[in-house]
N, CA, C and O atoms as a Tinker XYZ file with bonds, in Angstrom:
   552  protein
     1  N     50.122000  216.555000  116.001000    73     2
     2  CA    50.764000  216.024000  114.499000    64     1     3
     3  C     51.241000  214.698000  114.705000    63     2     4     5
     4  O     51.502000  214.451000  115.882000    81     3
     5  N     51.413000  213.853000  113.957000    73     3     6
     6  CA    52.205000  212.958000  113.740000    64     5     7
     7  C     53.356000  212.812000  112.286000    63     6     8     9
     8  O     53.213000  213.106000  111.099000    81     7
     9  N     54.338000  212.300000  112.961000    73     7    10
    10  CA    55.647000  212.096000  112.075000    64     9    11
    11  C     55.252000  211.761000  110.810000    63    10    12    13
    12  O     54.275000  211.075000  110.510000    81    11
    13  N     56.139000  212.331000  109.998000    73    11    14
    14  CA    55.606000  211.755000  108.436000    64    13    15
    15  C     56.878000  210.639000  108.534000    63    14    16    17
    16  O     57.861000  210.694000  109.273000    81    15
    17  N     56.515000  209.595000  107.522000    73    15    18
    18  CA    57.500000  208.350000  107.568000    64    17    19
    19  C     58.297000  208.761000  106.820000    63    18    20    21
    20  O     58.191000  209.734000  106.074000    81    19
    21  N     59.439000  207.833000  106.998000    73    19    22
    22  CA    61.039000  208.851000  106.234000    64    21    23
    23  C     60.868000  208.630000  104.421000    63    22    24    25
    24  O     61.445000  209.113000  103.446000    81    23
    25  N     59.912000  207.778000  104.593000    73    23    26
    26  CA    60.056000  207.821000  102.629000    64    25    27
    27  C     59.634000  208.404000  102.019000    63    26    28    29
    28  O     59.809000  208.399000  100.800000    81    27
    29  N     58.805000  209.240000  102.736000    73    27    30
    30  CA    58.004000  210.191000  102.196000    64    29    31
    31  C     58.743000  211.711000  102.408000    63    30    32    33
    32  O     59.044000  212.381000  101.420000    81    31
    33  N     59.002000  212.181000  103.768000    73    31    34
    34  CA    60.206000  213.099000  103.765000    64    33    35
    35  C     61.639000  212.918000  102.716000    63    34    36    37
    36  O     61.992000  213.866000  102.015000    81    35
    37  N     62.368000  211.640000  102.710000    73    35    38
    38  CA    62.933000  211.577000  101.458000    64    37    39
    39  C     62.465000  211.903000   99.935000    63    38    40    41
    40  O     63.002000  212.558000   99.042000    81    39
    41  N     61.328000  211.228000   99.999000    73    39    42
    42  CA    60.613000  211.864000   98.567000    64    41    43
    43  C     60.496000  213.293000   98.285000    63    42    44    45
    44  O     60.552000  213.766000   97.150000    81    43
    45  N     60.314000  214.040000   99.481000    73    43    46
    46  CA    59.659000  215.216000   99.254000    64    45    47
    47  C     61.326000  216.051000   99.009000    63    46    48    49
    48  O     61.519000  216.990000   98.236000    81    47
    49  N     62.172000  215.517000   99.730000    73    47    50
    50  CA    63.107000  216.148000  100.106000    64    49    51
    51  C     64.468000  216.514000   98.270000    63    50    52    53
    52  O     65.270000  217.306000   97.775000    81    51
    53  N     63.671000  215.022000   98.047000    73    51    54
    54  CA    64.868000  214.741000   96.839000    64    53    55
    55  C     64.012000  215.787000   95.878000    63    54    56    57
    56  O     64.625000  216.669000   95.277000    81    55
    57  N     62.669000  215.667000   95.764000    73    55    58
    58  CA    61.789000  216.517000   94.712000    64    57    59
    59  C     61.931000  218.284000   94.651000    63    58    60    61
    60  O     61.606000  219.118000   93.805000    81    59
    61  N     62.650000  218.370000   96.128000    73    59    62
    62  CA    62.459000  219.798000   96.892000    64    61    63
    63  C     63.996000  220.226000   95.997000    63    62    64    65
    64  O     64.195000  221.180000   95.244000    81    63
    65  N     64.966000  219.076000   96.438000    73    63    66
    66  CA    66.158000  219.208000   95.760000    64    65    67
    67  C     66.489000  219.159000   94.498000    63    66    68    69
    68  O     67.623000  219.590000   94.288000    81    67
    69  N     65.786000  218.709000   93.372000    73    67    70
    70  CA    65.382000  218.704000   92.229000    64    69    71
    71  C     64.987000  220.053000   92.081000    63    70    72    73
    72  O     65.651000  220.762000   91.326000    81    71
    73  N     64.198000  220.433000   92.565000    73    71    74
    74  CA    63.508000  222.165000   92.194000    64    73    75
    75  C     64.927000  222.995000   92.025000    63    74    76    77
    76  O     65.498000  223.471000   91.043000    81    75
    77  N     65.168000  222.960000   93.139000    73    75    78
    78  CA    66.113000  223.672000   93.582000    64    77    79
    79  C     67.376000  223.673000   92.759000    63    78    80    81
    80  O     67.973000  224.747000   92.675000    81    79
    81  N     67.932000  222.473000   92.053000    73    79    82
    82  CA    68.504000  222.748000   91.704000    64    81    83
    83  C     67.952000  223.143000   90.161000    63    82    84    85
    84  O     68.755000  223.452000   89.280000    81    83
    85  N     66.644000  223.106000   89.947000    73    83    86
    86  CA    66.010000  223.561000   88.352000    64    85    87
    87  C     66.043000  225.194000   88.030000    63    86    88    89
    88  O     66.173000  225.791000   86.961000    81    87
    89  N     65.790000  225.892000   90.035000    73    87    90
    90  CA    65.759000  226.771000   89.693000    64    89    91
    91  C     67.067000  227.401000   89.737000    63    90    92    93
    92  O     66.875000  228.553000   89.350000    81    91
    93  N     68.164000  227.260000   89.979000    73    91    94
    94  CA    69.967000  227.162000   89.736000    64    93    95
    95  C     70.172000  227.612000   88.209000    63    94    96    97
    96  O     70.475000  228.639000   87.603000    81    95
    97  N     69.695000  225.700000   87.797000    73    95    98
    98  CA    69.761000  226.347000   86.829000    64    97    99
    99  C     69.618000  227.100000   85.722000    63    98   100   101
   100  O     70.386000  227.199000   84.765000    81    99
   101  N     68.199000  227.817000   85.986000    73    99   102
   102  CA    67.356000  229.287000   85.106000    64   101   103
   103  C     68.649000  229.715000   86.100000    63   102   104   105
   104  O     69.473000  229.835000   85.193000    81   103
   105  N     69.334000  230.000000   87.201000    73   103   106
   106  CA    70.105000  231.215000   86.931000    64   105   107
   107  C     71.083000  231.145000   86.484000    63   106   108   109
   108  O     71.714000  232.128000   86.095000    81   107
   109  N     71.585000  229.649000   86.397000    73   107   110
   110  CA    73.440000  229.437000   85.620000    64   109   111
   111  C     72.839000  230.317000   84.547000    63   110   112   113
   112  O     73.036000  231.521000   84.385000    81   111
   113  N     71.840000  229.259000   83.629000    73   111   114
   114  CA    71.378000  229.688000   81.590000    64   113   115
   115  C     71.384000  231.476000   81.978000    63   114   116   117
   116  O     72.136000  232.106000   81.234000    81   115
   117  N     70.616000  232.354000   83.075000    73   115   118
   118  CA    70.773000  233.719000   83.037000    64   117   119
   119  C     71.994000  234.369000   82.527000    63   118   120   121
   120  O     72.209000  235.071000   81.540000    81   119
   121  N     72.932000  233.808000   83.754000    73   119   122
   122  CA    74.081000  234.304000   83.813000    64   121   123
   123  C     74.957000  234.258000   82.196000    63   122   124   125
   124  O     75.660000  235.206000   81.847000    81   123
   125  N     74.827000  233.397000   81.600000    73   123   126
   126  CA    75.656000  232.644000   81.035000    64   125   127
   127  C     74.492000  233.847000   79.198000    63   126   128   129
   128  O     74.865000  234.131000   78.059000    81   127
   129  N     73.868000  233.972000   79.558000    73   127   130
   130  CA    72.910000  234.326000   78.402000    64   129   131
   131  C     73.154000  236.308000   78.284000    63   130   132   133
   132  O     73.116000  237.054000   77.306000    81   131
   133  N     73.296000  236.469000   79.150000    73   131   134
   134  CA    73.387000  238.139000   80.004000    64   133   135
   135  C     74.999000  238.047000   80.402000    63   134   136   137
   136  O     74.883000  239.126000   80.984000    81   135
   137  N     75.966000  237.819000   80.543000    73   135   138
   138  CA    77.383000  237.612000   80.933000    64   137   139
   139  C     78.272000  236.865000   79.912000    63   138   140   141
   140  O     78.582000  236.857000   78.721000    81   139
   141  N     78.485000  236.277000   81.025000    73   139   142
   142  CA    80.011000  235.582000   80.589000    64   141   143
   143  C     79.821000  235.182000   78.951000    63   142   144   145
   144  O     79.907000  236.083000   78.116000    81   143
   145  N     79.585000  233.924000   78.579000    73   143   146
   146  CA    79.251000  233.292000   77.073000    64   145   147
   147  C     78.525000  233.847000   76.453000    63   146   148   149
   148  O     78.797000  233.783000   75.254000    81   147
   149  N     77.773000  234.337000   76.661000    73   147   150
   150  CA    76.489000  235.441000   75.555000    64   149   151
   151  C     76.225000  234.302000   74.891000    63   150   152   153
   152  O     76.532000  234.423000   73.705000    81   151
   153  N     75.526000  232.626000   75.316000    73   151   154
   154  CA    74.437000  232.176000   75.105000    64   153   155
   155  C     73.195000  232.525000   74.983000    63   154   156   157
   156  O     72.504000  232.615000   75.997000    81   155
   157  N     72.449000  232.902000   73.204000    73   155   158
   158  CA    70.555000  233.039000   73.513000    64   157   159
   159  C     70.141000  232.067000   74.196000    63   158   160   161
   160  O     70.670000  230.971000   74.383000    81   159
   161  N     69.010000  232.556000   74.637000    73   159   162
   162  CA    68.183000  231.818000   75.960000    64   161   163
   163  C     67.512000  230.859000   75.188000    63   162   164   165
   164  O     67.155000  229.815000   75.734000    81   163
   165  N     67.290000  231.053000   74.015000    73   163   166
   166  CA    66.608000  230.355000   72.807000    64   165   167
   167  C     67.643000  229.307000   72.262000    63   166   168   169
   168  O     67.381000  228.485000   71.383000    81   167
   169  N     68.550000  229.408000   72.738000    73   167   170
   170  CA    69.527000  228.512000   71.380000    64   169   171
   171  C     70.303000  227.386000   72.793000    63   170   172   173
   172  O     71.266000  226.620000   72.750000    81   171
   173  N     69.645000  227.643000   73.583000    73   171   174
   174  CA    70.949000  226.451000   74.720000    64   173   175
   175  C     70.792000  225.340000   74.653000    63   174   176   177
   176  O     69.667000  224.962000   74.326000    81   175
   177  N     71.954000  224.224000   74.960000    73   175   178
   178  CA    72.105000  223.048000   74.664000    64   177   179
   179  C     71.233000  222.514000   75.883000    63   178   180   181
   180  O     71.533000  223.112000   76.916000    81   179
   181  N     70.233000  221.554000   76.055000    73   179   182
   182  CA    69.430000  220.370000   76.613000    64   181   183
   183  C     70.707000  219.931000   77.872000    63   182   184   185
   184  O     70.686000  220.213000   79.070000    81   183
   185  N     71.574000  219.296000   77.236000    73   183   186
   186  CA    72.430000  218.942000   77.878000    64   185   187
   187  C     74.073000  219.382000   78.625000    63   186   188   189
   188  O     74.976000  218.615000   78.961000    81   187
   189  N     73.999000  221.282000   78.734000    73   187   190
   190  CA    74.698000  221.707000   79.008000    64   189   191
   191  C     76.215000  222.202000   78.893000    63   190   192   193
   192  O     76.989000  222.931000   79.514000    81   191
   193  N     76.198000  220.999000   77.183000    73   191   194
   194  CA    77.778000  220.717000   76.286000    64   193   195
   195  C     78.044000  222.514000   76.090000    63   194   196   197
   196  O     79.138000  222.977000   76.413000    81   195
   197  N     77.210000  223.202000   75.674000    73   195   198
   198  CA    77.395000  224.481000   75.473000    64   197   199
   199  C     78.424000  225.509000   76.675000    63   198   200   201
   200  O     79.388000  226.254000   76.495000    81   199
   201  N     77.859000  225.207000   77.578000    73   199   202
   202  CA    77.945000  225.637000   78.481000    64   201   203
   203  C     79.566000  225.619000   79.373000    63   202   204   205
   204  O     79.824000  224.464000   79.712000    81   203
   205  N     80.498000  226.478000   79.738000    73   203   206
   206  CA    81.703000  226.731000   80.273000    64   205   207
   207  C     81.818000  225.962000   81.735000    63   206   208   209
   208  O     80.776000  225.837000   82.379000    81   207
   209  N     83.028000  225.454000   82.263000    73   207   210
   210  CA    83.362000  224.545000   83.093000    64   209   211
   211  C     81.676000  224.217000   84.233000    63   210   212   213
   212  O     80.844000  223.329000   84.048000    81   211
   213  N     81.678000  225.298000   85.345000    73   211   214
   214  CA    80.593000  225.352000   86.467000    64   213   215
   215  C     78.793000  224.797000   85.689000    63   214   216   217
   216  O     78.045000  223.987000   86.236000    81   215
   217  N     78.558000  225.386000   84.594000    73   215   218
   218  CA    77.065000  225.794000   84.005000    64   217   219
   219  C     76.882000  224.145000   83.605000    63   218   220   221
   220  O     75.809000  223.577000   83.810000    81   219
   221  N     78.209000  223.352000   82.932000    73   219   222
   222  CA    78.062000  221.988000   82.112000    64   221   223
   223  C     77.729000  221.001000   83.639000    63   222   224   225
   224  O     76.950000  220.052000   83.725000    81   223
   225  N     78.620000  221.607000   84.765000    73   223   226
   226  CA    78.593000  220.395000   86.129000    64   225   227
   227  C     77.025000  220.968000   86.129000    63   226   228   229
   228  O     76.137000  220.366000   85.525000    81   227
   229  N     76.885000  221.683000   86.561000    73   227   230
   230  CA    75.431000  221.973000   87.510000    64   229   231
   231  C     74.564000  221.789000   86.996000    63   230   232   233
   232  O     73.697000  221.371000   87.764000    81   231
   233  N     73.937000  221.945000   85.043000    73   231   234
   234  CA    73.359000  220.771000   84.680000    64   233   235
   235  C     73.601000  219.237000   84.374000    63   234   236   237
   236  O     72.796000  218.498000   83.808000    81   235
   237  N     74.255000  219.055000   84.622000    73   235   238
   238  CA    74.422000  217.363000   84.438000    64   237   239
   239  C     74.031000  217.041000   85.719000    63   238   240   241
   240  O     73.309000  216.045000   85.719000    81   239
   241  N     74.255000  217.554000   86.921000    73   239   242
   242  CA    73.862000  217.852000   88.340000    64   241   243
   243  C     72.402000  217.345000   88.531000    63   242   244   245
   244  O     71.827000  216.624000   89.346000    81   243
   245  N     71.933000  218.307000   86.997000    73   243   246
   246  CA    70.521000  218.584000   88.120000    64   245   247
   247  C     70.236000  217.809000   87.230000    63   246   248   249
   248  O     69.142000  217.345000   87.550000    81   247
   249  N     70.814000  217.023000   85.528000    73   247   250
   250  CA    70.070000  216.498000   85.088000    64   249   251
   251  C     69.481000  214.523000   85.442000    63   250   252   253
   252  O     68.660000  213.651000   85.156000    81   251
   253  N     71.000000  214.953000   86.460000    73   251   254
   254  CA    70.889000  213.367000   87.318000    64   253   255
   255  C     69.720000  213.248000   88.448000    63   254   256   257
   256  O     69.099000  212.250000   88.815000    81   255
   257  N     69.647000  214.355000   88.798000    73   255   258
   258  CA    68.262000  214.302000   89.650000    64   257   259
   259  C     67.157000  213.682000   88.754000    63   258   260   261
   260  O     66.568000  212.671000   89.138000    81   259
   261  N     66.885000  214.233000   87.643000    73   259   262
   262  CA    65.483000  213.870000   86.860000    64   261   263
   263  C     66.141000  212.130000   86.251000    63   262   264   265
   264  O     65.485000  211.122000   86.516000    81   263
   265  N     66.817000  212.083000   85.843000    73   263   266
   266  CA    67.219000  210.074000   86.028000    64   265   267
   267  C     66.608000  209.272000   86.686000    63   266   268   269
   268  O     65.841000  208.362000   86.372000    81   267
   269  N     67.223000  209.889000   88.267000    73   267   270
   270  CA    66.657000  209.024000   89.042000    64   269   271
   271  C     65.359000  209.394000   89.934000    63   270   272   273
   272  O     65.345000  208.643000   90.910000    81   271
   273  N     64.232000  210.314000   89.942000    73   271   274
   274  CA    63.610000  211.129000   91.083000    64   273   275
   275  C     62.762000  209.757000   90.652000    63   274   276   277
   276  O     62.754000  208.792000   91.416000    81   275
   277  N     61.889000  209.726000   89.095000    73   275   278
   278  CA    60.914000  209.581000   88.694000    64   277   279
   279  C     60.885000  207.756000   89.171000    63   278   280   281
   280  O     59.861000  207.099000   89.356000    81   279
   281  N     62.221000  207.287000   89.279000    73   279   282
   282  CA    62.231000  205.561000   89.730000    64   281   283
   283  C     62.448000  205.441000   91.705000    63   282   284   285
   284  O     62.684000  204.407000   92.330000    81   283
   285  N     62.238000  207.099000   92.384000    73   283   286
   286  CA    62.427000  206.878000   93.819000    64   285   287
   287  C     61.063000  206.528000   94.051000    63   286   288   289
   288  O     60.609000  205.497000   94.548000    81   287
   289  N     60.236000  207.959000   93.437000    73   287   290
   290  CA    59.050000  208.400000   93.583000    64   289   291
   291  C     57.676000  206.619000   93.414000    63   290   292   293
   292  O     56.757000  206.184000   94.108000    81   291
   293  N     58.281000  206.233000   92.240000    73   291   294
   294  CA    57.601000  204.883000   91.956000    64   293   295
   295  C     57.594000  204.249000   92.865000    63   294   296   297
   296  O     56.460000  203.940000   93.231000    81   295
   297  N     58.580000  203.791000   93.587000    73   295   298
   298  CA    58.897000  202.829000   94.413000    64   297   299
   299  C     57.992000  203.554000   95.961000    63   298   300   301
   300  O     57.435000  202.680000   96.626000    81   299
   301  N     57.914000  204.318000   96.245000    73   299   302
   302  CA    57.660000  205.494000   97.360000    64   301   303
   303  C     55.981000  205.242000   97.381000    63   302   304   305
   304  O     55.153000  204.813000   98.184000    81   303
   305  N     55.994000  205.720000   96.136000    73   303   306
   306  CA    53.949000  205.587000   95.852000    64   305   307
   307  C     53.575000  204.383000   95.901000    63   306   308   309
   308  O     52.483000  204.091000   96.388000    81   307
   309  N     54.428000  203.451000   95.395000    73   307   310
   310  CA    53.689000  201.308000   94.993000    64   309   311
   311  C     54.471000  201.185000   96.706000    63   310   312   313
   312  O     54.189000  200.002000   96.901000    81   311
   313  N     55.016000  201.497000   97.634000    73   311   314
   314  CA    55.111000  200.820000   99.055000    64   313   315
   315  C     53.790000  201.563000   99.642000    63   314   316   317
   316  O     52.779000  201.011000  100.075000    81   315
   317  N     54.118000  203.290000   99.522000    73   315   318
   318  CA    52.805000  203.729000  100.468000    64   317   319
   319  C     51.381000  203.115000  100.118000    63   318   320   321
   320  O     50.566000  202.885000  101.011000    81   319
   321  N     51.020000  202.765000   98.278000    73   319   322
   322  CA    49.829000  202.244000   98.289000    64   321   323
   323  C     49.856000  200.791000   98.898000    63   322   324   325
   324  O     48.769000  200.484000   99.389000    81   323
   325  N     50.680000  199.970000   98.973000    73   323   326
   326  CA    50.432000  198.903000   98.827000    64   325   327
   327  C     50.854000  198.713000  100.771000    63   326   328   329
   328  O     51.141000  197.596000  101.202000    81   327
   329  N     50.830000  199.547000  101.406000    73   327   330
   330  CA    51.446000  199.399000  102.933000    64   329   331
   331  C     52.625000  199.149000  103.675000    63   330   332   333
   332  O     52.945000  198.942000  104.846000    81   331
   333  N     53.238000  199.261000  102.379000    73   331   334
   334  CA    54.895000  198.529000  102.903000    64   333   335
   335  C     55.541000  200.047000  102.970000    63   334   336   337
   336  O     56.356000  200.029000  102.047000    81   335
   337  N     55.592000  201.213000  103.519000    73   335   338
   338  CA    56.257000  201.874000  103.515000    64   337   339
   339  C     57.563000  201.158000  104.545000    63   338   340   341
   340  O     58.755000  201.086000  104.249000    81   339
   341  N     57.028000  200.778000  105.555000    73   339   342
   342  CA    57.913000  200.059000  106.814000    64   341   343
   343  C     59.563000  199.388000  106.193000    63   342   344   345
   344  O     60.640000  199.404000  106.789000    81   343
   345  N     59.231000  198.810000  104.743000    73   343   346
   346  CA    60.432000  198.484000  104.350000    64   345   347
   347  C     61.704000  199.792000  104.227000    63   346   348   349
   348  O     62.854000  199.577000  104.608000    81   347
   349  N     61.269000  201.131000  103.639000    73   347   350
   350  CA    61.811000  201.950000  103.367000    64   349   351
   351  C     62.533000  203.235000  104.880000    63   350   352   353
   352  O     63.408000  204.101000  104.890000    81   351
   353  N     61.771000  202.800000  105.712000    73   351   354
   354  CA    62.104000  203.518000  107.072000    64   353   355
   355  C     63.308000  203.940000  107.522000    63   354   356   357
   356  O     63.614000  205.018000  108.031000    81   355
   357  N     63.774000  203.256000  107.351000    73   355   358
   358  CA    65.000000  202.730000  107.888000    64   357   359
   359  C     66.451000  203.379000  107.148000    63   358   360   361
   360  O     67.522000  203.739000  107.635000    81   359
   361  N     65.986000  203.341000  105.898000    73   359   362
   362  CA    66.715000  203.944000  104.549000    64   361   363
   363  C     67.067000  204.800000  104.199000    63   362   364   365
   364  O     68.093000  205.480000  104.187000    81   363
   365  N     65.607000  204.782000  103.688000    73   363   366
   366  CA    65.434000  206.284000  102.541000    64   365   367
   367  C     65.334000  207.394000  102.458000    63   366   368   369
   368  O     64.743000  208.068000  101.615000    81   367
   369  N     66.253000  207.857000  103.859000    73   367   370
   370  CA    66.905000  208.975000  103.866000    64   369   371
   371  C     68.100000  209.067000  103.363000    63   370   372   373
   372  O     68.702000  210.125000  103.180000    81   371
   373  N     68.622000  207.633000  103.042000    73   371   374
   374  CA    70.205000  207.398000  102.712000    64   373   375
   375  C     70.066000  208.003000  100.924000    63   374   376   377
   376  O     70.828000  208.827000  100.417000    81   375
   377  N     69.074000  207.429000  100.339000    73   375   378
   378  CA    68.477000  207.916000   99.039000    64   377   379
   379  C     69.018000  209.420000   99.459000    63   378   380   381
   380  O     70.153000  209.836000   99.228000    81   379
   381  N     68.083000  210.063000  100.051000    73   379   382
   382  CA    68.342000  211.633000   99.988000    64   381   383
   383  C     69.396000  212.295000  100.224000    63   382   384   385
   384  O     69.547000  213.370000   99.644000    81   383
   385  N     70.262000  211.874000  101.021000    73   383   386
   386  CA    71.762000  212.446000  101.403000    64   385   387
   387  C     72.832000  212.066000  100.539000    63   386   388   389
   388  O     73.883000  212.691000  100.399000    81   387
   389  N     72.355000  210.523000   99.709000    73   387   390
   390  CA    73.657000  210.862000   98.901000    64   389   391
   391  C     73.182000  211.368000   97.629000    63   390   392   393
   392  O     74.036000  211.611000   96.776000    81   391
   393  N     71.544000  211.634000   97.269000    73   391   394
   394  CA    71.247000  212.088000   96.019000    64   393   395
   395  C     72.230000  213.704000   96.216000    63   394   396   397
   396  O     73.209000  214.088000   95.576000    81   395
   397  N     71.623000  214.243000   97.145000    73   395   398
   398  CA    72.594000  215.388000   97.698000    64   397   399
   399  C     74.073000  215.910000   97.131000    63   398   400   401
   400  O     74.655000  216.806000   96.520000    81   399
   401  N     74.254000  214.297000   98.003000    73   399   402
   402  CA    76.259000  214.933000   98.311000    64   401   403
   403  C     76.168000  213.897000   96.539000    63   402   404   405
   404  O     77.388000  213.913000   96.375000    81   403
   405  N     75.939000  213.559000   95.991000    73   403   406
   406  CA    76.105000  213.589000   94.215000    64   405   407
   407  C     75.995000  214.785000   93.897000    63   406   408   409
   408  O     76.932000  215.043000   93.141000    81   407
   409  N     75.465000  215.524000   94.031000    73   407   410
   410  CA    75.085000  216.773000   93.034000    64   409   411
   411  C     75.932000  217.467000   93.485000    63   410   412   413
   412  O     76.359000  218.103000   92.521000    81   411
   413  N     76.481000  217.767000   94.394000    73   411   414
   414  CA    77.396000  218.784000   95.013000    64   413   415
   415  C     78.815000  218.390000   94.669000    63   414   416   417
   416  O     79.640000  219.202000   94.251000    81   415
   417  N     79.180000  216.491000   94.959000    73   415   418
   418  CA    80.193000  216.605000   94.296000    64   417   419
   419  C     80.608000  216.796000   92.837000    63   418   420   421
   420  O     81.784000  217.030000   92.560000    81   419
   421  N     79.475000  216.680000   91.718000    73   419   422
   422  CA    79.742000  216.665000   90.699000    64   421   423
   423  C     80.105000  218.258000   90.252000    63   422   424   425
   424  O     81.140000  218.565000   89.661000    81   423
   425  N     78.778000  219.449000   90.756000    73   423   426
   426  CA    79.457000  220.732000   90.703000    64   425   427
   427  C     80.743000  221.052000   90.862000    63   426   428   429
   428  O     81.361000  221.905000   90.226000    81   427
   429  N     81.281000  220.123000   92.012000    73   427   430
   430  CA    82.553000  220.611000   92.207000    64   429   431
   431  C     83.593000  220.131000   91.623000    63   430   432   433
   432  O     84.706000  220.551000   91.938000    81   431
   433  N     83.488000  219.496000   90.993000    73   431   434
   434  CA    85.154000  218.631000   89.926000    64   433   435
   435  C     84.302000  217.648000   89.568000    63   434   436   437
   436  O     83.382000  217.019000   90.090000    81   435
   437  N     85.124000  217.710000   88.049000    73   435   438
   438  CA    85.093000  216.184000   87.683000    64   437   439
   439  C     86.309000  215.324000   87.325000    63   438   440   441
   440  O     86.337000  214.647000   86.297000    81   439
   441  N     87.322000  215.375000   88.217000    73   439   442
   442  CA    88.517000  214.886000   88.416000    64   441   443
   443  C     88.051000  213.428000   89.058000    63   442   444   445
   444  O     87.112000  213.246000   89.832000    81   443
   445  N     88.996000  212.410000   88.508000    73   443   446
   446  CA    89.329000  210.851000   88.715000    64   445   447
   447  C     88.248000  211.091000   90.102000    63   446   448   449
   448  O     87.032000  211.004000   90.272000    81   447
   449  N     89.314000  211.400000   90.867000    73   447   450
   450  CA    88.494000  210.786000   92.617000    64   449   451
   451  C     87.140000  211.154000   92.901000    63   450   452   453
   452  O     86.369000  210.572000   93.663000    81   451
   453  N     86.920000  212.206000   92.193000    73   451   454
   454  CA    85.371000  213.035000   92.785000    64   453   455
   455  C     84.507000  211.993000   91.812000    63   454   456   457
   456  O     83.393000  211.531000   92.056000    81   455
   457  N     85.118000  211.819000   90.950000    73   455   458
   458  CA    83.969000  210.430000   89.923000    64   457   459
   459  C     83.394000  209.724000   90.811000    63   458   460   461
   460  O     82.280000  209.534000   91.297000    81   459
   461  N     85.282000  209.121000   90.957000    73   459   462
   462  CA    84.891000  207.676000   91.894000    64   461   463
   463  C     83.591000  208.218000   93.175000    63   462   464   465
   464  O     82.476000  207.729000   93.352000    81   463
   465  N     84.160000  209.212000   93.805000    73   463   466
   466  CA    82.737000  209.586000   94.840000    64   465   467
   467  C     81.514000  209.529000   94.549000    63   466   468   469
   468  O     80.722000  208.912000   95.261000    81   467
   469  N     81.032000  210.386000   93.070000    73   467   470
   470  CA    79.867000  210.511000   92.524000    64   469   471
   471  C     79.686000  209.185000   92.626000    63   470   472   473
   472  O     78.999000  208.882000   93.601000    81   471
   473  N     80.258000  207.801000   91.613000    73   471   474
   474  CA    79.774000  206.755000   91.479000    64   473   475
   475  C     79.272000  206.243000   92.669000    63   474   476   477
   476  O     78.221000  205.702000   93.012000    81   475
   477  N     80.166000  206.517000   93.127000    73   475   478
   478  CA    79.927000  205.583000   95.216000    64   477   479
   479  C     78.329000  206.112000   95.435000    63   478   480   481
   480  O     77.235000  205.581000   95.239000    81   479
   481  N     78.590000  206.908000   95.740000    73   479   482
   482  CA    77.210000  208.295000   96.081000    64   481   483
   483  C     75.936000  207.181000   94.820000    63   482   484   485
   484  O     75.005000  206.530000   95.297000    81   483
   485  N     76.103000  207.207000   93.956000    73   483   486
   486  CA    74.985000  206.749000   93.198000    64   485   487
   487  C     74.582000  205.659000   92.911000    63   486   488   489
   488  O     73.487000  205.311000   92.467000    81   487
   489  N     75.841000  204.857000   93.267000    73   487   490
   490  CA    75.303000  203.399000   93.792000    64   489   491
   491  C     75.135000  202.859000   94.913000    63   490   492   493
   492  O     74.902000  201.665000   95.105000    81   491
   493  N     75.268000  203.896000   95.901000    73   491   494
   494  CA    74.050000  203.616000   97.535000    64   493   495
   495  C     72.392000  203.741000   96.653000    63   494   496   497
   496  O     71.584000  202.831000   96.468000    81   495
   497  N     72.295000  205.199000   96.235000    73   495   498
   498  CA    71.330000  205.330000   95.800000    64   497   499
   499  C     70.351000  204.124000   94.831000    63   498   500   501
   500  O     69.176000  203.810000   95.020000    81   499
   501  N     71.451000  203.541000   93.607000    73   499   502
   502  CA    70.427000  202.674000   92.863000    64   501   503
   503  C     70.704000  201.025000   93.973000    63   502   504   505
   504  O     70.074000  200.042000   93.583000    81   503
   505  N     71.697000  200.824000   95.377000    73   503   506
   506  CA    71.299000  199.414000   95.455000    64   505   507
   507  C     69.869000  199.784000   96.355000    63   506   508   509
   508  O     68.905000  199.018000   96.344000    81   507
   509  N     69.877000  200.686000   96.898000    73   507   510
   510  CA    68.455000  201.022000   97.706000    64   509   511
   511  C     68.112000  201.353000   96.866000    63   510   512   513
   512  O     68.236000  202.577000   96.911000    81   511
   513  N     67.699000  201.074000   95.986000    73   511   514
   514  CA    66.520000  201.035000   95.049000    64   513   515
   515  C     65.844000  199.558000   94.444000    63   514   516   517
   516  O     64.646000  199.333000   94.271000    81   515
   517  N     66.718000  198.859000   94.248000    73   515   518
   518  CA    66.972000  197.589000   94.005000    64   517   519
   519  C     66.242000  196.586000   95.312000    63   518   520   521
   520  O     65.561000  195.564000   95.222000    81   519
   521  N     66.741000  197.416000   96.607000    73   519   522
   522  CA    66.224000  196.182000   97.804000    64   521   523
   523  C     64.869000  196.578000   97.941000    63   522   524   525
   524  O     63.978000  195.754000   98.146000    81   523
   525  N     64.605000  198.172000   97.808000    73   523   526
   526  CA    62.907000  198.322000   97.714000    64   525   527
   527  C     62.618000  198.008000   96.590000    63   526   528   529
   528  O     61.871000  198.933000   96.272000    81   527
   529  N     62.701000  197.078000   95.397000    73   527   530
   530  CA    62.174000  196.437000   94.437000    64   529   531
   531  C     61.754000  195.326000   94.975000    63   530   532   533
   532  O     60.585000  194.999000   95.181000    81   531
   533  N     63.222000  194.435000   95.324000    73   531   534
   534  CA    62.456000  193.059000   95.632000    64   533   535
   535  C     61.791000  193.462000   96.587000    63   534   536   537
   536  O     60.573000  193.456000   96.408000    81   535
   537  N     62.369000  194.014000   98.096000    73   535   538
   538  CA    60.885000  193.755000   99.032000    64   537   539
   539  C     59.801000  193.770000   98.467000    63   538   540   541
   540  O     59.124000  192.757000   98.646000    81   539
   541  N     59.220000  194.835000   97.614000    73   539   542
   542  CA    58.009000  195.235000   97.431000    64   541   543
   543  C     57.156000  193.983000   97.114000    63   542   544   545
   544  O     56.087000  193.671000   97.640000    81   543
   545  N     58.191000  192.995000   95.656000    73   543   546
   546  CA    57.803000  192.206000   95.415000    64   545   547
   547  C     57.635000  190.806000   95.413000    63   546   548   549
   548  O     56.810000  190.183000   94.745000    81   547
   549  N     58.534000  190.308000   96.265000    73   547   550
   550  CA    58.829000  189.502000   97.363000    64   549   551
   551  C     58.699000  189.723000   98.799000    63   550   552
   552  O     59.033000  188.843000   99.592000    81   551
């Protein structure tokens, strides 16, 4: 069996991480509906602003994944369809690693040092995606 291209592995991992966070978010919502905050399931705020502490941070970490996943997916698809996946081979896993790390940091804390770490991890992802865009176009 031939090994899958790292860009495809990173995309599958990114999607899998997003699904895992989605599952976690369902559990956070259920816990807050039937436990602590008693927020009815049909009245939750999609931004997570109605949730206390960790629930709000978890919601934002999930939404952050949803914001970048389509962009990364479009770039991997474009690279694959144009037979240029090689431009991502050495760096695509860094998109996944920084995405997971950013989510974890977001769930842990919103202190200034942690926000700076999170911003750095986000920047890694965006810079790599800009690089891929440039490489695909030029």
